A tleap script that builds the chain and sets N, CA, C and O, in Angstrom:
source leaprc.protein.ff14SB
mol = sequence {
  NMET GLU ASN LYS ARG VAL LEU ILE ILE ASP
  ASP VAL ILE THR ALA GLY THR ALA ILE ARG
  GLU SER PHE ASN LEU LEU LYS SER VAL HIE
  ALA THR PRO VAL GLY VAL SER ILE ALA LEU
  ASP ARG MET GLU ARG VAL SER LEU GLU ASP
  PRO SER SER ALA THR GLN ALA ILE MET ARG
  ASP PHE SER ILE PRO VAL LEU SER ILE ILE
  SER LEU PRO GLN LEU GLN ALA PHE LEU SER
  LEU ASN SER SER TYR ASP TYR GLU VAL LEU
  ASP SER ILE VAL ALA TYR ARG GLU GLN TYR
  GLY CVAL
}
set mol.1.N position { 129.664 118.064 105.692 }
set mol.1.CA position { 128.628 117.206 106.225 }
set mol.1.C position { 128.911 115.725 105.936 }
set mol.1.O position { 128.189 114.843 106.400 }
set mol.2.N position { 129.948 115.475 105.179 }
set mol.2.CA position { 130.235 114.091 104.795 }
set mol.2.C position { 130.415 113.200 106.026 }
set mol.2.O position { 131.143 113.532 106.962 }
set mol.3.N position { 129.725 112.058 105.988 }
set mol.3.CA position { 129.777 111.047 107.054 }
set mol.3.C position { 129.181 111.503 108.383 }
set mol.3.O position { 129.391 110.849 109.404 }
set mol.4.N position { 128.452 112.597 108.387 }
set mol.4.CA position { 127.800 113.061 109.616 }
set mol.4.C position { 126.418 112.423 109.725 }
set mol.4.O position { 125.725 112.238 108.724 }
set mol.5.N position { 126.030 112.091 110.949 }
set mol.5.CA position { 124.687 111.592 111.235 }
set mol.5.C position { 123.843 112.792 111.645 }
set mol.5.O position { 124.233 113.561 112.524 }
set mol.6.N position { 122.667 112.953 110.997 }
set mol.6.CA position { 121.878 114.164 111.172 }
set mol.6.C position { 120.442 113.815 111.571 }
set mol.6.O position { 119.813 112.937 110.980 }
set mol.7.N position { 119.943 114.521 112.580 }
set mol.7.CA position { 118.547 114.433 112.963 }
set mol.7.C position { 117.822 115.603 112.311 }
set mol.7.O position { 118.197 116.758 112.512 }
set mol.8.N position { 116.793 115.311 111.536 }
set mol.8.CA position { 115.988 116.355 110.893 }
set mol.8.C position { 114.939 116.814 111.904 }
set mol.8.O position { 114.233 115.992 112.488 }
set mol.9.N position { 114.841 118.120 112.105 }
set mol.9.CA position { 113.878 118.688 113.054 }
set mol.9.C position { 112.966 119.646 112.300 }
set mol.9.O position { 113.423 120.499 111.539 }
set mol.10.N position { 111.657 119.485 112.533 }
set mol.10.CA position { 110.677 120.346 111.862 }
set mol.10.C position { 109.555 120.677 112.837 }
set mol.10.O position { 109.321 119.944 113.798 }
set mol.11.N position { 108.869 121.774 112.586 }
set mol.11.CA position { 107.795 122.168 113.494 }
set mol.11.C position { 106.530 121.351 113.284 }
set mol.11.O position { 105.868 120.976 114.252 }
set mol.12.N position { 106.189 121.074 112.041 }
set mol.12.CA position { 104.939 120.366 111.751 }
set mol.12.C position { 105.129 119.524 110.496 }
set mol.12.O position { 105.869 119.905 109.589 }
set mol.13.N position { 104.462 118.387 110.453 }
set mol.13.CA position { 104.483 117.580 109.241 }
set mol.13.C position { 103.060 117.526 108.694 }
set mol.13.O position { 102.119 117.165 109.400 }
set mol.14.N position { 102.928 117.891 107.433 }
set mol.14.CA position { 101.637 117.825 106.765 }
set mol.14.C position { 101.743 116.760 105.684 }
set mol.14.O position { 101.273 115.638 105.871 }
set mol.15.N position { 102.350 117.095 104.569 }
set mol.15.CA position { 102.522 116.131 103.485 }
set mol.15.C position { 103.905 115.484 103.518 }
set mol.15.O position { 104.127 114.477 102.846 }
set mol.16.N position { 104.829 116.041 104.283 }
set mol.16.CA position { 106.175 115.495 104.376 }
set mol.16.C position { 107.134 116.022 103.332 }
set mol.16.O position { 108.257 115.532 103.215 }
set mol.17.N position { 106.702 117.020 102.569 }
set mol.17.CA position { 107.530 117.547 101.479 }
set mol.17.C position { 108.850 118.119 101.977 }
set mol.17.O position { 109.901 117.808 101.416 }
set mol.18.N position { 108.824 118.940 103.008 }
set mol.18.CA position { 110.057 119.555 103.521 }
set mol.18.C position { 111.017 118.497 104.050 }
set mol.18.O position { 112.231 118.614 103.877 }
set mol.19.N position { 110.482 117.477 104.687 }
set mol.19.CA position { 111.338 116.414 105.225 }
set mol.19.C position { 111.963 115.614 104.089 }
set mol.19.O position { 113.140 115.261 104.152 }
set mol.20.N position { 111.189 115.328 103.059 }
set mol.20.CA position { 111.740 114.619 101.887 }
set mol.20.C position { 112.849 115.436 101.231 }
set mol.20.O position { 113.887 114.893 100.855 }
set mol.21.N position { 112.627 116.736 101.098 }
set mol.21.CA position { 113.653 117.601 100.505 }
set mol.21.C position { 114.903 117.634 101.379 }
set mol.21.O position { 116.022 117.588 100.868 }
set mol.22.N position { 114.719 117.712 102.678 }
set mol.22.CA position { 115.863 117.708 103.600 }
set mol.22.C position { 116.622 116.397 103.512 }
set mol.22.O position { 117.853 116.391 103.480 }
set mol.23.N position { 115.905 115.296 103.472 }
set mol.23.CA position { 116.530 113.980 103.370 }
set mol.23.C position { 117.393 113.900 102.110 }
set mol.23.O position { 118.548 113.478 102.165 }
set mol.24.N position { 116.823 114.310 100.978 }
set mol.24.CA position { 117.563 114.246 99.715 }
set mol.24.C position { 118.756 115.198 99.692 }
set mol.24.O position { 119.806 114.863 99.143 }
set mol.25.N position { 118.602 116.371 100.279 }
set mol.25.CA position { 119.713 117.323 100.352 }
set mol.25.C position { 120.849 116.759 101.208 }
set mol.25.O position { 122.018 116.848 100.833 }
set mol.26.N position { 120.503 116.188 102.343 }
set mol.26.CA position { 121.530 115.595 103.207 }
set mol.26.C position { 122.251 114.448 102.515 }
set mol.26.O position { 123.473 114.333 102.613 }
set mol.27.N position { 121.503 113.598 101.817 }
set mol.27.CA position { 122.139 112.494 101.087 }
set mol.27.C position { 123.075 113.023 99.997 }
set mol.27.O position { 124.115 112.424 99.722 }
set mol.28.N position { 122.701 114.148 99.378 }
set mol.28.CA position { 123.526 114.690 98.291 }
set mol.28.C position { 124.878 115.197 98.793 }
set mol.28.O position { 125.831 115.288 98.018 }
set mol.29.N position { 124.970 115.529 100.094 }
set mol.29.CA position { 126.253 115.970 100.662 }
set mol.29.C position { 126.872 114.858 101.514 }
set mol.29.O position { 127.755 115.105 102.335 }
set mol.30.N position { 126.394 113.637 101.302 }
set mol.30.CA position { 126.933 112.426 101.937 }
set mol.30.C position { 126.768 112.405 103.455 }
set mol.30.O position { 127.578 111.815 104.170 }
set mol.31.N position { 125.706 113.058 103.934 }
set mol.31.CA position { 125.340 112.962 105.344 }
set mol.31.C position { 124.305 111.847 105.483 }
set mol.31.O position { 123.671 111.457 104.502 }
set mol.32.N position { 124.137 111.343 106.688 }
set mol.32.CA position { 123.201 110.241 106.928 }
set mol.32.C position { 122.068 110.713 107.826 }
set mol.32.O position { 122.270 110.896 109.026 }
set mol.33.N position { 120.865 110.914 107.259 }
set mol.33.CA position { 119.718 111.235 108.102 }
set mol.33.C position { 119.395 110.024 108.981 }
set mol.33.O position { 119.247 108.913 108.471 }
set mol.34.N position { 119.286 110.229 110.290 }
set mol.34.CA position { 119.055 109.111 111.211 }
set mol.34.C position { 117.660 109.126 111.824 }
set mol.34.O position { 117.264 108.168 112.487 }
set mol.35.N position { 116.919 110.198 111.607 }
set mol.35.CA position { 115.566 110.271 112.138 }
set mol.35.C position { 114.991 111.653 111.950 }
set mol.35.O position { 115.658 112.579 111.486 }
set mol.36.N position { 113.723 111.764 112.330 }
set mol.36.CA position { 113.009 113.031 112.221 }
set mol.36.C position { 112.299 113.290 113.542 }
set mol.36.O position { 111.677 112.393 114.109 }
set mol.37.N position { 112.396 114.522 114.025 }
set mol.37.CA position { 111.676 114.953 115.213 }
set mol.37.C position { 110.791 116.123 114.814 }
set mol.37.O position { 111.265 117.101 114.236 }
set mol.38.N position { 109.504 116.020 115.126 }
set mol.38.CA position { 108.567 117.084 114.774 }
set mol.38.C position { 107.750 117.476 116.003 }
set mol.38.O position { 107.515 116.666 116.899 }
set mol.39.N position { 107.332 118.716 116.019 }
set mol.39.CA position { 106.508 119.191 117.132 }
set mol.39.C position { 105.079 118.667 116.992 }
set mol.39.O position { 104.544 118.087 117.938 }
set mol.40.N position { 104.453 118.860 115.829 }
set mol.40.CA position { 103.055 118.470 115.625 }
set mol.40.C position { 102.917 117.581 114.404 }
set mol.40.O position { 103.317 117.952 113.300 }
set mol.41.N position { 102.350 116.412 114.612 }
set mol.41.CA position { 102.016 115.508 113.510 }
set mol.41.C position { 100.534 115.687 113.209 }
set mol.41.O position { 99.681 115.301 114.008 }
set mol.42.N position { 100.235 116.266 112.066 }
set mol.42.CA position { 98.839 116.497 111.687 }
set mol.42.C position { 98.122 115.203 111.315 }
set mol.42.O position { 96.894 115.164 111.236 }
set mol.43.N position { 98.897 114.146 111.087 }
set mol.43.CA position { 98.364 112.834 110.719 }
set mol.43.C position { 97.465 112.924 109.481 }
set mol.43.O position { 96.366 112.371 109.429 }
set mol.44.N position { 97.987 113.646 108.498 }
set mol.44.CA position { 97.272 113.865 107.247 }
set mol.44.C position { 97.603 112.759 106.252 }
set mol.44.O position { 98.743 112.303 106.170 }
set mol.45.N position { 96.586 112.331 105.493 }
set mol.45.CA position { 96.804 111.332 104.440 }
set mol.45.C position { 97.756 111.889 103.388 }
set mol.45.O position { 97.722 113.076 103.064 }
set mol.46.N position { 98.605 111.010 102.861 }
set mol.46.CA position { 99.535 111.415 101.812 }
set mol.46.C position { 98.763 111.778 100.549 }
set mol.46.O position { 99.025 112.810 99.931 }
set mol.47.N position { 97.810 110.928 100.165 }
set mol.47.CA position { 97.008 111.159 98.964 }
set mol.47.C position { 95.809 110.228 98.987 }
set mol.47.O position { 95.677 109.392 99.881 }
set mol.48.N position { 94.943 110.376 98.008 }
set mol.48.CA position { 93.804 109.459 97.899 }
set mol.48.C position { 94.279 108.046 97.567 }
set mol.48.O position { 93.659 107.064 97.974 }
set mol.49.N position { 95.382 107.951 96.825 }
set mol.49.CA position { 95.926 106.649 96.444 }
set mol.49.C position { 96.703 105.990 97.577 }
set mol.49.O position { 96.775 104.764 97.653 }
set mol.50.N position { 97.279 106.795 98.451 }
set mol.50.CA position { 98.084 106.291 99.561 }
set mol.50.C position { 97.445 106.763 100.877 }
set mol.50.O position { 97.638 107.909 101.283 }
set mol.51.N position { 96.694 105.889 101.533 }
set mol.51.CA position { 95.980 106.308 102.738 }
set mol.51.C position { 96.844 106.428 103.994 }
set mol.51.O position { 96.326 106.769 105.057 }
set mol.52.N position { 98.136 106.159 103.897 }
set mol.52.CA position { 98.992 106.281 105.078 }
set mol.52.C position { 99.242 107.755 105.381 }
set mol.52.O position { 99.089 108.618 104.516 }
set mol.53.N position { 99.625 108.023 106.612 }
set mol.53.CA position { 99.944 109.406 106.991 }
set mol.53.C position { 101.320 109.768 106.438 }
set mol.53.O position { 102.099 108.901 106.043 }
set mol.54.N position { 101.597 111.066 106.420 }
set mol.54.CA position { 102.907 111.524 105.958 }
set mol.54.C position { 104.015 110.940 106.825 }
set mol.54.O position { 105.075 110.575 106.317 }
set mol.55.N position { 103.775 110.851 108.126 }
set mol.55.CA position { 104.750 110.263 109.044 }
set mol.55.C position { 105.012 108.806 108.693 }
set mol.55.O position { 106.163 108.378 108.618 }
set mol.56.N position { 103.952 108.051 108.480 }
set mol.56.CA position { 104.100 106.639 108.107 }
set mol.56.C position { 104.838 106.501 106.785 }
set mol.56.O position { 105.665 105.603 106.627 }
set mol.57.N position { 104.547 107.379 105.834 }
set mol.57.CA position { 105.202 107.320 104.526 }
set mol.57.C position { 106.696 107.623 104.627 }
set mol.57.O position { 107.504 106.973 103.964 }
set mol.58.N position { 107.072 108.607 105.453 }
set mol.58.CA position { 108.490 108.927 105.643 }
set mol.58.C position { 109.214 107.726 106.250 }
set mol.58.O position { 110.295 107.351 105.796 }
set mol.59.N position { 108.613 107.129 107.273 }
set mol.59.CA position { 109.237 105.956 107.905 }
set mol.59.C position { 109.356 104.807 106.905 }
set mol.59.O position { 110.382 104.129 106.850 }
set mol.60.N position { 108.319 104.594 106.130 }
set mol.60.CA position { 108.316 103.515 105.139 }
set mol.60.C position { 109.328 103.778 104.019 }
set mol.60.O position { 110.112 102.897 103.667 }
set mol.61.N position { 109.307 104.981 103.468 }
set mol.61.CA position { 110.125 105.286 102.283 }
set mol.61.C position { 111.608 105.445 102.597 }
set mol.61.O position { 112.449 105.139 101.751 }
set mol.62.N position { 111.946 105.920 103.803 }
set mol.62.CA position { 113.345 106.202 104.127 }
set mol.62.C position { 113.909 105.322 105.239 }
set mol.62.O position { 115.092 105.413 105.566 }
set mol.63.N position { 113.071 104.478 105.813 }
set mol.63.CA position { 113.504 103.570 106.886 }
set mol.63.C position { 114.192 104.308 108.036 }
set mol.63.O position { 115.235 103.879 108.528 }
set mol.64.N position { 113.593 105.422 108.453 }
set mol.64.CA position { 114.091 106.175 109.605 }
set mol.64.C position { 112.917 106.437 110.548 }
set mol.64.O position { 111.775 106.544 110.102 }
set mol.65.N position { 113.191 106.539 111.842 }
set mol.65.CA position { 112.109 106.829 112.787 }
set mol.65.C position { 111.657 108.286 112.691 }
set mol.65.O position { 112.446 109.187 112.405 }
set mol.66.N position { 110.368 108.485 112.938 }
set mol.66.CA position { 109.790 109.825 113.003 }
set mol.66.C position { 109.041 109.922 114.328 }
set mol.66.O position { 108.111 109.156 114.582 }
set mol.67.N position { 109.455 110.870 115.169 }
set mol.67.CA position { 108.834 111.052 116.476 }
set mol.67.C position { 108.259 112.456 116.577 }
set mol.67.O position { 108.883 113.434 116.165 }
set mol.68.N position { 107.053 112.533 117.138 }
set mol.68.CA position { 106.429 113.841 117.311 }
set mol.68.C position { 106.196 114.114 118.792 }
set mol.68.O position { 106.045 113.191 119.593 }
set mol.69.N position { 106.171 115.391 119.140 }
set mol.69.CA position { 105.864 115.788 120.504 }
set mol.69.C position { 104.376 115.573 120.769 }
set mol.69.O position { 103.985 115.091 121.832 }
set mol.70.N position { 103.554 115.940 119.785 }
set mol.70.CA position { 102.110 115.774 119.914 }
set mol.70.C position { 101.505 115.546 118.531 }
set mol.70.O position { 102.020 116.027 117.522 }
set mol.71.N position { 100.412 114.809 118.511 }
set mol.71.CA position { 99.695 114.582 117.257 }
set mol.71.C position { 98.373 115.347 117.301 }
set mol.71.O position { 97.909 115.750 118.367 }
set mol.72.N position { 97.787 115.535 116.144 }
set mol.72.CA position { 96.526 116.256 116.088 }
set mol.72.C position { 95.419 115.547 116.881 }
set mol.72.O position { 94.641 116.230 117.547 }
set mol.73.N position { 95.310 114.208 116.844 }
set mol.73.CA position { 94.314 113.557 117.699 }
set mol.73.C position { 94.558 113.794 119.194 }
set mol.73.O position { 93.601 113.920 119.959 }
set mol.74.N position { 95.815 113.856 119.617 }
set mol.74.CA position { 96.108 114.152 121.017 }
set mol.74.C position { 95.693 115.575 121.368 }
set mol.74.O position { 95.140 115.816 122.441 }
set mol.75.N position { 95.956 116.516 120.471 }
set mol.75.CA position { 95.543 117.899 120.694 }
set mol.75.C position { 94.023 117.984 120.750 }
set mol.75.O position { 93.466 118.695 121.586 }
set mol.76.N position { 93.359 117.263 119.866 }
set mol.76.CA position { 91.899 117.234 119.853 }
set mol.76.C position { 91.357 116.691 121.179 }
set mol.76.O position { 90.412 117.249 121.736 }
set mol.77.N position { 91.944 115.621 121.679 }
set mol.77.CA position { 91.508 115.040 122.949 }
set mol.77.C position { 91.707 116.032 124.097 }
set mol.77.O position { 90.837 116.179 124.955 }
set mol.78.N position { 92.849 116.704 124.105 }
set mol.78.CA position { 93.121 117.697 125.147 }
set mol.78.C position { 92.073 118.807 125.114 }
set mol.78.O position { 91.528 119.180 126.153 }
set mol.79.N position { 91.793 119.330 123.930 }
set mol.79.CA position { 90.831 120.421 123.807 }
set mol.79.C position { 89.428 119.983 124.206 }
set mol.79.O position { 88.674 120.764 124.787 }
set mol.80.N position { 89.076 118.739 123.899 }
set mol.80.CA position { 87.733 118.266 124.237 }
set mol.80.C position { 87.538 118.113 125.747 }
set mol.80.O position { 86.410 118.153 126.238 }
set mol.81.N position { 88.642 117.938 126.479 }
set mol.81.CA position { 88.560 117.777 127.932 }
set mol.81.C position { 88.754 119.084 128.695 }
set mol.81.O position { 88.597 119.124 129.916 }
set mol.82.N position { 89.093 120.144 127.980 }
set mol.82.CA position { 89.417 121.406 128.629 }
set mol.82.C position { 88.429 122.477 128.181 }
set mol.82.O position { 88.501 122.953 127.048 }
set mol.83.N position { 87.519 122.853 129.052 }
set mol.83.CA position { 86.444 123.782 128.692 }
set mol.83.C position { 86.913 125.236 128.553 }
set mol.83.O position { 86.121 126.091 128.157 }
set mol.84.N position { 88.149 125.529 128.860 }
set mol.84.CA position { 88.613 126.914 128.753 }
set mol.84.C position { 88.918 127.318 127.309 }
set mol.84.O position { 89.205 128.485 127.041 }
set mol.85.N position { 88.857 126.364 126.380 }
set mol.85.CA position { 89.095 126.668 124.970 }
set mol.85.C position { 87.770 126.799 124.239 }
set mol.85.O position { 86.792 126.128 124.570 }
set mol.86.N position { 87.754 127.660 123.256 }
set mol.86.CA position { 86.566 127.899 122.454 }
set mol.86.C position { 86.234 126.648 121.633 }
set mol.86.O position { 87.121 126.042 121.030 }
set mol.87.N position { 84.975 126.272 121.614 }
set mol.87.CA position { 84.557 125.079 120.866 }
set mol.87.C position { 84.777 125.219 119.363 }
set mol.87.O position { 84.868 124.213 118.659 }
set mol.88.N position { 84.863 126.443 118.864 }
set mol.88.CA position { 85.129 126.643 117.437 }
set mol.88.C position { 86.492 126.077 117.054 }
set mol.88.O position { 86.661 125.545 115.957 }
set mol.89.N position { 87.455 126.190 117.949 }
set mol.89.CA position { 88.787 125.633 117.688 }
set mol.89.C position { 88.691 124.120 117.562 }
set mol.89.O position { 89.221 123.535 116.618 }
set mol.90.N position { 88.019 123.495 118.508 }
set mol.90.CA position { 87.850 122.040 118.472 }
set mol.90.C position { 87.071 121.625 117.239 }
set mol.90.O position { 87.435 120.648 116.584 }
set mol.91.N position { 86.014 122.338 116.910 }
set mol.91.CA position { 85.214 122.008 115.725 }
set mol.91.C position { 86.048 122.105 114.448 }
set mol.91.O position { 85.885 121.289 113.541 }
set mol.92.N position { 86.932 123.089 114.370 }
set mol.92.CA position { 87.764 123.236 113.168 }
set mol.92.C position { 88.768 122.087 113.060 }
set mol.92.O position { 89.071 121.630 111.957 }
set mol.93.N position { 89.279 121.624 114.186 }
set mol.93.CA position { 90.205 120.483 114.171 }
set mol.93.C position { 89.467 119.215 113.760 }
set mol.93.O position { 89.986 118.425 112.972 }
set mol.94.N position { 88.275 119.017 114.280 }
set mol.94.CA position { 87.470 117.844 113.914 }
set mol.94.C position { 87.186 117.855 112.409 }
set mol.94.O position { 87.332 116.830 111.742 }
set mol.95.N position { 86.783 119.004 111.879 }
set mol.95.CA position { 86.496 119.113 110.439 }
set mol.95.C position { 87.744 118.843 109.604 }
set mol.95.O position { 87.679 118.158 108.584 }
set mol.96.N position { 88.871 119.381 110.039 }
set mol.96.CA position { 90.138 119.178 109.329 }
set mol.96.C position { 90.492 117.692 109.291 }
set mol.96.O position { 90.858 117.162 108.242 }
set mol.97.N position { 90.379 117.023 110.446 }
set mol.97.CA position { 90.718 115.594 110.515 }
set mol.97.C position { 89.774 114.753 109.665 }
set mol.97.O position { 90.201 113.780 109.044 }
set mol.98.N position { 88.503 115.117 109.632 }
set mol.98.CA position { 87.550 114.373 108.801 }
set mol.98.C position { 87.897 114.493 107.324 }
set mol.98.O position { 87.743 113.536 106.564 }
set mol.99.N position { 88.361 115.661 106.922 }
set mol.99.CA position { 88.670 115.878 105.508 }
set mol.99.C position { 90.031 115.308 105.107 }
set mol.99.O position { 90.157 114.712 104.037 }
set mol.100.N position { 91.044 115.482 105.945 }
set mol.100.CA position { 92.408 115.147 105.549 }
set mol.100.C position { 93.072 114.034 106.346 }
set mol.100.O position { 94.076 113.474 105.907 }
set mol.101.N position { 92.531 113.711 107.497 }
set mol.101.CA position { 93.220 112.798 108.406 }
set mol.101.C position { 93.176 111.339 108.019 }
set mol.101.O position { 92.335 110.905 107.232 }
set mol.102.N position { 94.113 110.582 108.598 }
set mol.102.CA position { 94.126 109.129 108.387 }
set mol.102.C position { 93.139 108.477 109.304 }
set mol.102.O position { 92.993 107.255 109.287 }
savepdb mol mol.pdb
quit
């Protein structure tokens, strides 16, 4: 992996732990992480002390871009406009974002 440029791909980012571990593992084998691509960005706060999202923290801490296919607010907006989905799903997303979201 030495001198290889690597794109980290993950299904979902919550706290960013897996991405941080991947970044450090790649650096340990002298590869260069060049960015992160994720399917769903939950836009969850890193901690009470750090109100930024995990995505923002990864970009800040490692100076690499992080791109997602969809974010939780986008999914919430889609569900709110589409009556074919059960309102319990939307309500659970709203509650989750109120508790953990940025």
